[in-house]
N, C-alpha and C positions, 0 to 999 in steps of 0.2 A: 506495501500499498503506500505509496506514495504523502511527502506531508504537504502539504493545503501552502498554497504559496501567500507569501506574503501580502499586506494591503501595498495598493502602493495610488499616491495619490499624486496628479500630472498638478503641475505648475507652470505660467507661461509665464512674460511681462515683455514689455518694447521701455527701448525708450531712445535718445538720441546720441547722436559723437558728430561732435569737430571732425569736416571733413580733413583740417589739414596734423588726425591726429589717428587716421585711421591706419594707415601704414604700418603704425609701433604697436597699436593696441593690439592689431593683426600676426603685427614681429613675437609681442609681448607672449598673447597665446600661443602662436606656437610651442615657445619654451614654457610655459606654467611653471612656478614654480610647486617644487614636489613639497612643500610643505602646504601649501596652499588645496593639492590635491589629495592629499591624505584627512585634510580636516573636509573639503570636501565628503571626503567618500566615508570619516568615520563620524561628520554626520546627516549618515545615513540618504548623500543626494547618490544618480544614481543617474547614467543619461545624458549627461547635462551637456546642452550644443546650445550657441550661439553662432546666429547668421545676420548676415548683412546686409540691406538694403536697401539702395536710394529714389524713393518714392520725392516727386515734384522737385526737386532740387535738393531736399535737403536726407541728411544721409540717416537710419535706425536701426537699432544690432536687434534681435528679436529675443530673446533665452526662453529658453523650455528645459525639464529637470525631471527627474518623478522622484519622489518623497518613499521611502520606505518605513524611517518609523514611528513610530508611536506619540510622539511629543516633535511639535513643531517646532514651536514655543520656543522652547528647553531648546531643540536643538539650530537652536536658528541665534539662542541667548550667547550658546557658547560657540559658535562657531563667531559671532561678531568679538568676540572677548580672546580669538588664538590673534599673538603679538603676529605672527608669520599675517597673517588674512588681514589684521587689521593694514598692512606695509601695502598686501596688494590691491584692497578696494582706496587708498590713497591715493597711485598711479594710476589707478584706472576711473575713480570717480575722475577726477580735476577730464579726461577726455571727454567725458560724456557729456549731454546734452536732454538735463531730466524734462521731461511731458510739462507743460501747465501740474495740472493732478499732481504728481508728484512733488516739485518743485515746491508745490502748498504746502506741507508736510515735511523736509527735509528729506523725502529719497532720492534716489535715481531713479530705481525701474520705477513702470506703473504695471501695475498686475493687467492680467486679459480674464476674459470669458471663456470658458470654452466651452462653443455653441457642439460638436461632432467631435465624434470620438469611435474609432471600432479595434477592437482587440485582434 
């Protein structure tokens, strides 16, 4: 008998990116810091992807990941307390352009609503 599969919650989000920072953003993510990747995995995040798209002359990043843990808030708090991740965010946040609704609350990424999924 096989074990039941872990519950997976999918998250998607969007933010802008400064056009002159796209090259560096890609370079940084092509060689993501091992400590950041370890923290991501340790906080129950899997299948994390970021996509880039130009729309009407502006550039946007679309992020997607799957969460397999039992306490998202606690895992995100733990991620935010990690010193390597904090340095990574200082580096990447400066390249991004939050959407107005995220900027109002001091966030970088704006959550997106899932409207369709097929397993």
